[in-house]
A tleap script that builds the chain and sets N, CA, C and O, in Angstrom:
source leaprc.protein.ff14SB
mol = sequence {
  NMET SER GLU LEU ILE ASN GLN ILE LYS ILE
  ASN VAL GLU LEU ASP GLN ASP LYS PHE PRO
  LYS LYS ILE THR TRP SER SER ASP ASP ASN
  PRO THR GLU ALA ALA GLU PRO GLU CYS LYS
  ALA MET LEU LEU SER LEU PHE ASP LYS ASP
  TYR LYS ASP THR TYR ARG ILE ASP LEU TRP
  THR LYS GLU MET GLN VAL PRO GLU MET ASP
  MET PHE MET PHE TYR THR LEU LYS GLY LEU
  ALA ASP THR TYR PHE LYS ALA THR LYS ASN
  ALA GLU LEU ALA SER ALA MET ARG GLN LEU
  ALA ASP TYR MET ALA GLU LYS ASN GLY LEU
  PHE ASP LYS THR PRO GLU CASN
}
set mol.1.N position { 31.522 5.910 13.988 }
set mol.1.CA position { 30.254 4.784 13.675 }
set mol.1.C position { 30.290 4.956 12.150 }
set mol.1.O position { 30.670 5.940 11.516 }
set mol.2.N position { 29.692 3.494 11.584 }
set mol.2.CA position { 29.431 2.968 10.418 }
set mol.2.C position { 28.094 3.045 10.047 }
set mol.2.O position { 27.404 2.601 10.965 }
set mol.3.N position { 27.255 3.512 8.856 }
set mol.3.CA position { 25.953 3.466 8.839 }
set mol.3.C position { 25.097 2.361 8.552 }
set mol.3.O position { 25.394 1.690 7.564 }
set mol.4.N position { 24.033 2.017 9.260 }
set mol.4.CA position { 23.348 1.075 8.940 }
set mol.4.C position { 22.565 0.850 7.705 }
set mol.4.O position { 21.659 1.671 7.560 }
set mol.5.N position { 22.683 -0.137 6.679 }
set mol.5.CA position { 21.687 0.093 5.526 }
set mol.5.C position { 21.034 -1.024 5.400 }
set mol.5.O position { 21.669 -2.009 5.777 }
set mol.6.N position { 19.226 -1.354 4.713 }
set mol.6.CA position { 18.796 -1.955 4.610 }
set mol.6.C position { 18.497 -2.055 3.480 }
set mol.6.O position { 17.922 -1.106 2.948 }
set mol.7.N position { 18.690 -2.838 2.987 }
set mol.7.CA position { 17.754 -3.432 1.549 }
set mol.7.C position { 16.618 -3.988 1.369 }
set mol.7.O position { 16.350 -5.133 1.733 }
set mol.8.N position { 15.799 -3.161 0.747 }
set mol.8.CA position { 14.271 -4.131 0.249 }
set mol.8.C position { 14.436 -3.680 -1.091 }
set mol.8.O position { 14.860 -2.657 -1.630 }
set mol.9.N position { 13.698 -5.386 -1.660 }
set mol.9.CA position { 14.554 -5.487 -3.388 }
set mol.9.C position { 12.113 -5.956 -3.299 }
set mol.9.O position { 11.311 -6.300 -2.430 }
set mol.10.N position { 12.083 -5.691 -4.499 }
set mol.10.CA position { 10.963 -6.106 -5.047 }
set mol.10.C position { 11.007 -6.607 -6.788 }
set mol.10.O position { 11.557 -6.034 -7.729 }
set mol.11.N position { 10.384 -7.603 -6.774 }
set mol.11.CA position { 10.406 -8.392 -8.188 }
set mol.11.C position { 9.280 -8.502 -8.524 }
set mol.11.O position { 8.424 -8.868 -7.718 }
set mol.12.N position { 8.980 -8.196 -9.869 }
set mol.12.CA position { 7.681 -8.213 -10.629 }
set mol.12.C position { 7.890 -8.670 -12.120 }
set mol.12.O position { 8.355 -8.118 -13.117 }
set mol.13.N position { 7.388 -9.828 -11.875 }
set mol.13.CA position { 6.942 -10.587 -12.953 }
set mol.13.C position { 5.705 -10.217 -14.225 }
set mol.13.O position { 4.522 -9.888 -14.129 }
set mol.14.N position { 6.280 -10.364 -14.981 }
set mol.14.CA position { 5.208 -9.551 -16.342 }
set mol.14.C position { 4.444 -10.774 -17.017 }
set mol.14.O position { 4.751 -11.933 -16.738 }
set mol.15.N position { 3.914 -10.607 -17.492 }
set mol.15.CA position { 3.367 -11.761 -18.794 }
set mol.15.C position { 3.544 -10.677 -19.705 }
set mol.15.O position { 3.921 -9.517 -19.543 }
set mol.16.N position { 3.018 -11.630 -21.152 }
set mol.16.CA position { 3.399 -11.167 -22.605 }
set mol.16.C position { 3.056 -9.780 -23.132 }
set mol.16.O position { 3.343 -9.174 -24.164 }
set mol.17.N position { 2.064 -9.393 -21.636 }
set mol.17.CA position { 1.823 -7.797 -21.945 }
set mol.17.C position { 1.958 -7.142 -21.350 }
set mol.17.O position { 1.386 -6.063 -21.504 }
set mol.18.N position { 2.752 -7.355 -20.348 }
set mol.18.CA position { 3.862 -6.901 -19.660 }
set mol.18.C position { 2.996 -6.128 -18.604 }
set mol.18.O position { 3.111 -4.938 -18.308 }
set mol.19.N position { 2.163 -6.980 -18.127 }
set mol.19.CA position { 1.108 -6.746 -17.297 }
set mol.19.C position { 1.770 -7.792 -15.844 }
set mol.19.O position { 2.374 -8.860 -15.939 }
set mol.20.N position { 1.396 -7.032 -14.568 }
set mol.20.CA position { 2.269 -8.082 -13.364 }
set mol.20.C position { 1.426 -9.371 -13.498 }
set mol.20.O position { 0.241 -9.385 -13.829 }
set mol.21.N position { 2.083 -10.311 -13.238 }
set mol.21.CA position { 1.856 -11.625 -13.237 }
set mol.21.C position { 1.873 -12.014 -11.859 }
set mol.21.O position { 0.829 -12.454 -11.378 }
set mol.22.N position { 2.785 -11.930 -11.232 }
set mol.22.CA position { 3.365 -12.007 -9.617 }
set mol.22.C position { 4.516 -10.695 -8.890 }
set mol.22.O position { 5.593 -10.233 -9.266 }
set mol.23.N position { 3.706 -10.465 -7.811 }
set mol.23.CA position { 5.212 -9.264 -6.974 }
set mol.23.C position { 4.947 -9.726 -5.955 }
set mol.23.O position { 3.905 -10.039 -5.380 }
set mol.24.N position { 6.616 -9.780 -5.616 }
set mol.24.CA position { 7.314 -10.522 -4.230 }
set mol.24.C position { 8.150 -9.319 -4.060 }
set mol.24.O position { 8.320 -8.467 -4.932 }
set mol.25.N position { 8.843 -9.306 -2.448 }
set mol.25.CA position { 9.443 -8.853 -2.199 }
set mol.25.C position { 10.171 -9.506 -0.745 }
set mol.25.O position { 9.864 -10.472 -0.047 }
set mol.26.N position { 11.350 -8.420 -0.653 }
set mol.26.CA position { 12.185 -9.459 0.438 }
set mol.26.C position { 13.066 -7.809 1.011 }
set mol.26.O position { 13.338 -6.831 0.313 }
set mol.27.N position { 13.289 -7.998 2.294 }
set mol.27.CA position { 14.367 -6.935 2.735 }
set mol.27.C position { 15.074 -7.440 3.658 }
set mol.27.O position { 14.832 -8.597 4.003 }
set mol.28.N position { 15.986 -6.795 4.206 }
set mol.28.CA position { 17.088 -7.223 5.788 }
set mol.28.C position { 16.592 -7.770 6.882 }
set mol.28.O position { 17.101 -8.656 7.568 }
set mol.29.N position { 15.387 -7.114 7.058 }
set mol.29.CA position { 14.579 -7.322 8.118 }
set mol.29.C position { 13.100 -7.884 7.633 }
set mol.29.O position { 11.988 -7.366 7.740 }
set mol.30.N position { 13.379 -8.732 7.246 }
set mol.30.CA position { 11.676 -9.005 6.654 }
set mol.30.C position { 11.011 -9.480 7.523 }
set mol.30.O position { 11.488 -10.393 8.197 }
set mol.31.N position { 9.523 -8.932 7.799 }
set mol.31.CA position { 8.413 -9.194 8.875 }
set mol.31.C position { 7.906 -10.725 9.198 }
set mol.31.O position { 7.438 -11.128 10.262 }
set mol.32.N position { 8.163 -11.583 7.800 }
set mol.32.CA position { 7.632 -12.599 7.495 }
set mol.32.C position { 8.200 -13.487 7.319 }
set mol.32.O position { 9.390 -13.415 7.012 }
set mol.33.N position { 7.636 -14.504 7.435 }
set mol.33.CA position { 8.783 -16.063 7.378 }
set mol.33.C position { 8.910 -16.857 6.552 }
set mol.33.O position { 9.547 -17.900 6.698 }
set mol.34.N position { 8.109 -16.380 5.150 }
set mol.34.CA position { 8.586 -16.352 3.914 }
set mol.34.C position { 9.698 -16.103 3.447 }
set mol.34.O position { 10.056 -15.222 4.228 }
set mol.35.N position { 10.570 -16.237 2.699 }
set mol.35.CA position { 12.077 -15.675 1.917 }
set mol.35.C position { 11.660 -14.490 1.195 }
set mol.35.O position { 11.972 -13.326 1.444 }
set mol.36.N position { 10.799 -14.998 0.123 }
set mol.36.CA position { 9.968 -14.043 -0.299 }
set mol.36.C position { 8.274 -13.382 -0.893 }
set mol.36.O position { 7.622 -13.414 -1.937 }
set mol.37.N position { 8.170 -12.981 0.090 }
set mol.37.CA position { 6.025 -13.234 0.284 }
set mol.37.C position { 5.905 -12.358 -0.735 }
set mol.37.O position { 6.579 -11.351 -0.952 }
set mol.38.N position { 4.732 -12.946 -1.530 }
set mol.38.CA position { 4.200 -12.543 -2.872 }
set mol.38.C position { 2.553 -11.993 -2.381 }
set mol.38.O position { 1.709 -12.271 -1.530 }
set mol.39.N position { 2.777 -10.894 -3.704 }
set mol.39.CA position { 1.632 -9.810 -2.679 }
set mol.39.C position { 0.719 -9.706 -4.051 }
set mol.39.O position { 1.233 -10.296 -5.002 }
set mol.40.N position { -0.480 -9.094 -4.311 }
set mol.40.CA position { -1.192 -8.825 -5.191 }
set mol.40.C position { -1.277 -7.341 -5.787 }
set mol.40.O position { -1.616 -6.892 -6.882 }
set mol.41.N position { -0.917 -6.894 -4.836 }
set mol.41.CA position { -0.676 -5.385 -5.034 }
set mol.41.C position { 0.258 -3.847 -4.611 }
set mol.41.O position { -0.079 -3.404 -3.513 }
set mol.42.N position { 1.016 -3.275 -5.114 }
set mol.42.CA position { 1.954 -2.409 -4.517 }
set mol.42.C position { 1.913 -0.699 -4.768 }
set mol.42.O position { 1.671 -0.265 -5.894 }
set mol.43.N position { 2.117 0.028 -3.852 }
set mol.43.CA position { 2.069 1.457 -4.132 }
set mol.43.C position { 3.088 1.611 -3.382 }
set mol.43.O position { 3.302 1.294 -2.212 }
set mol.44.N position { 4.140 2.501 -4.726 }
set mol.44.CA position { 5.325 3.128 -4.118 }
set mol.44.C position { 5.292 4.440 -4.044 }
set mol.44.O position { 4.650 4.870 -5.002 }
set mol.45.N position { 5.641 5.196 -3.431 }
set mol.45.CA position { 5.876 6.771 -3.671 }
set mol.45.C position { 6.679 7.232 -3.158 }
set mol.45.O position { 6.583 7.421 -1.945 }
set mol.46.N position { 7.802 7.606 -3.855 }
set mol.46.CA position { 9.186 8.363 -3.900 }
set mol.46.C position { 9.132 10.313 -3.850 }
set mol.46.O position { 8.505 10.854 -4.761 }
set mol.47.N position { 9.505 10.813 -3.252 }
set mol.47.CA position { 9.776 11.930 -3.361 }
set mol.47.C position { 10.951 12.610 -3.872 }
set mol.47.O position { 11.535 13.241 -2.992 }
set mol.48.N position { 11.395 12.665 -4.843 }
set mol.48.CA position { 12.532 13.884 -4.898 }
set mol.48.C position { 12.635 14.914 -4.270 }
set mol.48.O position { 11.729 15.676 -3.931 }
set mol.49.N position { 14.553 15.056 -3.941 }
set mol.49.CA position { 14.239 16.040 -3.182 }
set mol.49.C position { 14.493 17.164 -4.021 }
set mol.49.O position { 13.967 18.183 -3.576 }
set mol.50.N position { 15.269 17.360 -5.333 }
set mol.50.CA position { 15.320 18.223 -6.258 }
set mol.50.C position { 14.184 19.080 -6.789 }
set mol.50.O position { 13.871 20.271 -6.813 }
set mol.51.N position { 13.647 17.730 -7.266 }
set mol.51.CA position { 12.596 18.011 -8.275 }
set mol.51.C position { 11.239 18.885 -7.473 }
set mol.51.O position { 10.564 19.849 -7.833 }
set mol.52.N position { 11.233 18.204 -6.487 }
set mol.52.CA position { 10.153 18.769 -5.035 }
set mol.52.C position { 8.844 17.934 -6.016 }
set mol.52.O position { 7.658 18.240 -5.890 }
set mol.53.N position { 9.319 16.896 -6.939 }
set mol.53.CA position { 7.854 15.498 -7.146 }
set mol.53.C position { 7.732 14.272 -6.840 }
set mol.53.O position { 8.736 13.561 -6.819 }
set mol.54.N position { 6.700 13.854 -6.591 }
set mol.54.CA position { 6.457 12.482 -6.655 }
set mol.54.C position { 6.835 11.474 -7.447 }
set mol.54.O position { 6.104 11.525 -8.436 }
set mol.55.N position { 7.413 10.792 -7.519 }
set mol.55.CA position { 7.705 9.478 -8.281 }
set mol.55.C position { 6.872 8.434 -7.676 }
set mol.55.O position { 7.101 8.075 -6.521 }
set mol.56.N position { 5.434 7.656 -8.719 }
set mol.56.CA position { 4.561 6.903 -7.992 }
set mol.56.C position { 5.090 5.346 -9.289 }
set mol.56.O position { 5.550 5.421 -10.428 }
set mol.57.N position { 4.724 4.019 -8.371 }
set mol.57.CA position { 4.911 3.124 -8.866 }
set mol.57.C position { 3.621 2.372 -8.121 }
set mol.57.O position { 3.644 2.176 -6.906 }
set mol.58.N position { 2.258 1.881 -9.127 }
set mol.58.CA position { 1.088 1.954 -8.785 }
set mol.58.C position { 0.562 0.263 -9.259 }
set mol.58.O position { -0.160 0.273 -10.255 }
set mol.59.N position { 0.773 -0.796 -8.810 }
set mol.59.CA position { 0.741 -2.392 -9.799 }
set mol.59.C position { 0.259 -2.808 -9.117 }
set mol.59.O position { 0.210 -2.464 -7.936 }
set mol.60.N position { -0.441 -3.988 -9.797 }
set mol.60.CA position { -1.019 -5.260 -9.195 }
set mol.60.C position { -1.267 -6.045 -10.318 }
set mol.60.O position { -1.230 -5.658 -11.486 }
set mol.61.N position { -1.547 -7.272 -9.874 }
set mol.61.CA position { -1.577 -8.628 -10.472 }
set mol.61.C position { -2.888 -8.718 -11.042 }
set mol.61.O position { -3.711 -7.809 -10.933 }
set mol.62.N position { -3.105 -9.809 -11.654 }
set mol.62.CA position { -4.490 -10.015 -12.280 }
set mol.62.C position { -5.732 -10.517 -11.744 }
set mol.62.O position { -6.877 -10.534 -12.196 }
set mol.63.N position { -5.035 -11.066 -10.285 }
set mol.63.CA position { -5.424 -11.978 -9.910 }
set mol.63.C position { -6.694 -11.005 -8.767 }
set mol.63.O position { -7.831 -11.289 -8.392 }
set mol.64.N position { -5.727 -9.727 -8.501 }
set mol.64.CA position { -6.087 -9.020 -7.946 }
set mol.64.C position { -7.746 -8.558 -7.674 }
set mol.64.O position { -8.247 -7.723 -8.427 }
set mol.65.N position { -8.421 -9.062 -6.732 }
set mol.65.CA position { -10.021 -8.990 -7.157 }
set mol.65.C position { -10.827 -7.127 -6.618 }
set mol.65.O position { -10.437 -6.539 -5.609 }
set mol.66.N position { -11.752 -6.646 -7.415 }
set mol.66.CA position { -12.211 -5.511 -7.135 }
set mol.66.C position { -12.317 -5.159 -5.345 }
set mol.66.O position { -11.657 -4.319 -4.732 }
set mol.67.N position { -13.075 -5.841 -4.947 }
set mol.67.CA position { -13.160 -6.053 -3.059 }
set mol.67.C position { -12.086 -5.891 -2.724 }
set mol.67.O position { -11.775 -4.754 -2.370 }
set mol.68.N position { -10.878 -7.178 -2.694 }
set mol.68.CA position { -9.548 -6.465 -2.263 }
set mol.68.C position { -8.663 -5.473 -2.702 }
set mol.68.O position { -7.598 -5.318 -2.105 }
set mol.69.N position { -9.004 -4.676 -3.814 }
set mol.69.CA position { -8.664 -3.491 -3.912 }
set mol.69.C position { -9.043 -2.471 -3.277 }
set mol.69.O position { -8.409 -1.434 -3.084 }
set mol.70.N position { -10.562 -2.867 -2.782 }
set mol.70.CA position { -11.113 -1.708 -2.248 }
set mol.70.C position { -10.747 -1.327 -0.863 }
set mol.70.O position { -11.021 -0.221 -0.397 }
set mol.71.N position { -9.886 -2.614 0.038 }
set mol.71.CA position { -10.137 -3.009 1.240 }
set mol.71.C position { -8.390 -2.333 1.372 }
set mol.71.O position { -8.115 -1.603 2.325 }
set mol.72.N position { -7.602 -2.594 0.585 }
set mol.72.CA position { -6.048 -2.223 -0.269 }
set mol.72.C position { -6.388 -0.737 -0.042 }
set mol.72.O position { -5.865 -0.032 0.821 }
set mol.73.N position { -7.077 -0.453 -0.689 }
set mol.73.CA position { -7.243 1.139 -0.835 }
set mol.73.C position { -7.679 1.853 0.945 }
set mol.73.O position { -6.873 2.510 1.606 }
set mol.74.N position { -8.467 1.661 1.199 }
set mol.74.CA position { -9.025 1.460 3.037 }
set mol.74.C position { -7.818 1.619 3.651 }
set mol.74.O position { -7.354 2.745 3.835 }
set mol.75.N position { -7.125 0.394 4.068 }
set mol.75.CA position { -5.741 0.616 4.852 }
set mol.75.C position { -4.728 1.310 4.466 }
set mol.75.O position { -3.781 1.670 5.165 }
set mol.76.N position { -4.991 1.610 2.801 }
set mol.76.CA position { -3.855 2.768 2.759 }
set mol.76.C position { -3.920 3.821 3.243 }
set mol.76.O position { -3.055 4.422 3.880 }
set mol.77.N position { -5.469 4.278 2.845 }
set mol.77.CA position { -5.679 5.290 3.245 }
set mol.77.C position { -5.650 5.573 4.794 }
set mol.77.O position { -4.991 6.551 5.146 }
set mol.78.N position { -6.233 4.896 5.669 }
set mol.78.CA position { -5.731 5.028 6.997 }
set mol.78.C position { -4.380 5.183 7.169 }
set mol.78.O position { -3.934 6.221 7.659 }
set mol.79.N position { -3.679 4.280 6.827 }
set mol.79.CA position { -1.824 4.266 6.764 }
set mol.79.C position { -1.285 5.536 6.653 }
set mol.79.O position { -0.356 6.013 7.305 }
set mol.80.N position { -2.148 6.206 5.500 }
set mol.80.CA position { -1.443 7.365 4.699 }
set mol.80.C position { -1.881 8.711 6.062 }
set mol.80.O position { -1.085 9.625 6.280 }
set mol.81.N position { -2.935 8.620 6.669 }
set mol.81.CA position { -3.535 9.570 7.823 }
set mol.81.C position { -2.397 9.403 8.545 }
set mol.81.O position { -1.910 10.493 8.846 }
set mol.82.N position { -1.803 8.505 8.926 }
set mol.82.CA position { -1.684 8.039 10.382 }
set mol.82.C position { 0.160 8.774 9.932 }
set mol.82.O position { 0.767 9.626 10.580 }
set mol.83.N position { 0.573 8.146 8.797 }
set mol.83.CA position { 1.803 8.935 8.373 }
set mol.83.C position { 1.868 10.508 8.312 }
set mol.83.O position { 2.827 11.078 8.831 }
set mol.84.N position { 0.862 11.224 7.687 }
set mol.84.CA position { 0.690 12.191 7.721 }
set mol.84.C position { 0.530 12.878 9.150 }
set mol.84.O position { 1.136 13.948 9.202 }
set mol.85.N position { 0.072 12.636 9.957 }
set mol.85.CA position { -0.456 13.038 11.039 }
set mol.85.C position { 1.126 13.172 11.924 }
set mol.85.O position { 1.511 14.186 12.506 }
set mol.86.N position { 1.939 11.737 11.817 }
set mol.86.CA position { 3.579 11.345 12.627 }
set mol.86.C position { 4.288 12.692 12.253 }
set mol.86.O position { 4.933 13.434 12.994 }
set mol.87.N position { 3.960 12.846 10.692 }
set mol.87.CA position { 4.871 14.068 10.328 }
set mol.87.C position { 4.523 15.145 10.005 }
set mol.87.O position { 5.479 15.753 9.524 }
set mol.88.N position { 3.211 15.988 10.022 }
set mol.88.CA position { 2.732 17.177 9.981 }
set mol.88.C position { 2.158 17.475 11.597 }
set mol.88.O position { 2.188 18.657 11.939 }
set mol.89.N position { 1.725 16.635 12.437 }
set mol.89.CA position { 1.006 16.808 13.535 }
set mol.89.C position { -0.296 17.638 13.354 }
set mol.89.O position { -0.802 18.412 14.166 }
set mol.90.N position { -0.717 17.311 12.132 }
set mol.90.CA position { -1.909 18.015 11.407 }
set mol.90.C position { -3.320 17.941 11.708 }
set mol.90.O position { -4.184 18.183 10.865 }
set mol.91.N position { -3.551 17.626 12.843 }
set mol.91.CA position { -4.447 16.424 13.841 }
set mol.91.C position { -6.007 16.572 12.214 }
set mol.91.O position { -6.343 15.567 11.589 }
set mol.92.N position { -6.587 17.900 11.948 }
set mol.92.CA position { -7.498 17.791 11.720 }
set mol.92.C position { -7.629 17.689 10.115 }
set mol.92.O position { -8.606 18.027 9.447 }
set mol.93.N position { -6.518 17.189 9.697 }
set mol.93.CA position { -6.667 16.948 8.192 }
set mol.93.C position { -6.433 15.274 8.427 }
set mol.93.O position { -7.079 14.284 8.085 }
set mol.94.N position { -5.536 15.419 8.969 }
set mol.94.CA position { -5.484 13.452 9.589 }
set mol.94.C position { -6.807 12.803 9.429 }
set mol.94.O position { -7.174 11.890 8.690 }
set mol.95.N position { -7.358 13.439 10.221 }
set mol.95.CA position { -8.936 12.953 10.812 }
set mol.95.C position { -9.663 13.400 9.786 }
set mol.95.O position { -10.789 13.070 10.157 }
set mol.96.N position { -9.826 14.024 8.551 }
set mol.96.CA position { -10.361 14.264 7.091 }
set mol.96.C position { -10.214 12.894 6.396 }
set mol.96.O position { -11.100 12.174 5.936 }
set mol.97.N position { -8.425 12.646 6.445 }
set mol.97.CA position { -8.367 11.466 5.642 }
set mol.97.C position { -9.310 10.476 5.676 }
set mol.97.O position { -10.140 10.031 4.883 }
set mol.98.N position { -8.742 10.091 7.551 }
set mol.98.CA position { -9.569 8.454 8.057 }
set mol.98.C position { -10.954 8.920 7.662 }
set mol.98.O position { -11.589 8.151 6.940 }
set mol.99.N position { -11.533 10.085 8.030 }
set mol.99.CA position { -12.828 10.283 7.247 }
set mol.99.C position { -13.711 9.305 5.983 }
set mol.99.O position { -14.728 8.615 5.922 }
set mol.100.N position { -12.416 9.830 4.929 }
set mol.100.CA position { -12.447 9.750 3.710 }
set mol.100.C position { -12.262 8.308 3.478 }
set mol.100.O position { -12.790 7.743 2.521 }
set mol.101.N position { -11.549 7.728 4.307 }
set mol.101.CA position { -11.218 6.056 4.210 }
set mol.101.C position { -12.750 5.633 4.947 }
set mol.101.O position { -13.406 4.766 4.370 }
set mol.102.N position { -13.155 6.081 5.870 }
set mol.102.CA position { -14.162 5.159 6.319 }
set mol.102.C position { -15.380 5.761 5.814 }
set mol.102.O position { -16.327 5.259 6.419 }
set mol.103.N position { -15.733 6.547 5.039 }
set mol.103.CA position { -17.161 6.709 3.834 }
set mol.103.C position { -16.153 5.644 2.700 }
set mol.103.O position { -17.067 5.167 2.026 }
set mol.104.N position { -15.304 5.243 2.329 }
set mol.104.CA position { -15.246 4.654 1.317 }
set mol.104.C position { -16.052 2.796 1.971 }
set mol.104.O position { -17.043 2.082 1.824 }
set mol.105.N position { -14.752 2.863 2.692 }
set mol.105.CA position { -15.508 1.356 3.215 }
set mol.105.C position { -16.615 1.766 3.557 }
set mol.105.O position { -17.128 1.825 2.439 }
set mol.106.N position { -17.424 2.112 4.270 }
set mol.106.CA position { -18.819 2.402 4.042 }
set mol.106.C position { -20.007 2.086 3.229 }
set mol.106.O position { -21.071 1.567 3.567 }
set mol.107.N position { -19.437 2.676 1.639 }
set mol.107.CA position { -20.037 2.724 0.971 }
set mol.107.C position { -19.521 1.372 -0.279 }
set mol.107.O position { -20.307 1.137 -1.197 }
set mol.108.N position { -18.587 0.815 -0.217 }
set mol.108.CA position { -17.757 -0.221 -0.539 }
set mol.108.C position { -18.732 -1.576 0.435 }
set mol.108.O position { -18.628 -2.736 0.036 }
set mol.109.N position { -19.596 -1.271 1.639 }
set mol.109.CA position { -19.429 -2.365 2.576 }
set mol.109.C position { -18.505 -2.917 2.885 }
set mol.109.O position { -18.862 -4.093 2.816 }
set mol.110.N position { -17.335 -2.901 3.251 }
set mol.110.CA position { -16.406 -3.528 3.582 }
set mol.110.C position { -16.707 -4.153 4.783 }
set mol.110.O position { -16.410 -5.330 4.988 }
set mol.111.N position { -17.455 -3.228 5.847 }
set mol.111.CA position { -17.515 -4.112 6.869 }
set mol.111.C position { -19.095 -4.409 7.302 }
set mol.111.O position { -19.476 -4.439 8.472 }
set mol.112.N position { -19.826 -4.594 6.301 }
set mol.112.CA position { -21.015 -5.143 7.070 }
set mol.112.C position { -20.739 -6.025 7.513 }
set mol.112.O position { -19.853 -6.824 7.210 }
set mol.113.N position { -21.995 -6.020 8.900 }
set mol.113.CA position { -21.815 -6.691 9.777 }
set mol.113.C position { -22.920 -7.758 9.552 }
set mol.113.O position { -23.044 -8.600 10.442 }
set mol.114.N position { -23.775 -7.829 8.423 }
set mol.114.CA position { -25.165 -8.592 7.865 }
set mol.114.C position { -24.602 -9.800 7.980 }
set mol.114.O position { -23.417 -9.848 7.651 }
set mol.115.N position { -25.132 -10.845 8.370 }
set mol.115.CA position { -24.401 -12.011 8.038 }
set mol.115.C position { -25.444 -12.404 6.429 }
set mol.115.O position { -26.523 -11.935 6.067 }
set mol.116.N position { -24.483 -13.501 5.739 }
set mol.116.CA position { -24.728 -13.988 4.644 }
set mol.116.C position { -25.603 -14.900 4.433 }
set mol.116.O position { -25.222 -15.874 5.082 }
set mol.117.N position { -27.009 -15.264 3.647 }
set mol.117.CA position { -28.019 -16.316 4.192 }
set mol.117.C position { -27.913 -17.045 2.718 }
set mol.117.O position { -28.562 -18.065 2.485 }
savepdb mol mol.pdb
quit
């Protein structure tokens, strides 16, 4: 039986100050119709099996607005809570993570239902 390998590729175009100007990605099983979808931000965490430490790459473009970053963090925290629960089955701490995300959303007014006039 042969191993199945899936490649994920991330391209980061930098400006003259080495700040991300454009971030695109692709994968062998890309879920979008775009060949290389563009994004405004990305977070990547890798856990080293030998050193038991996490390497992180957190990037965002100048186009990323603060309200978008707030939304990005909200969905990231919600997703991390789901991942944490799937991996550990610790419902109490997963719930606390979701509550933190909801608290941030409330404080940032992410889902205010008040119509703008």
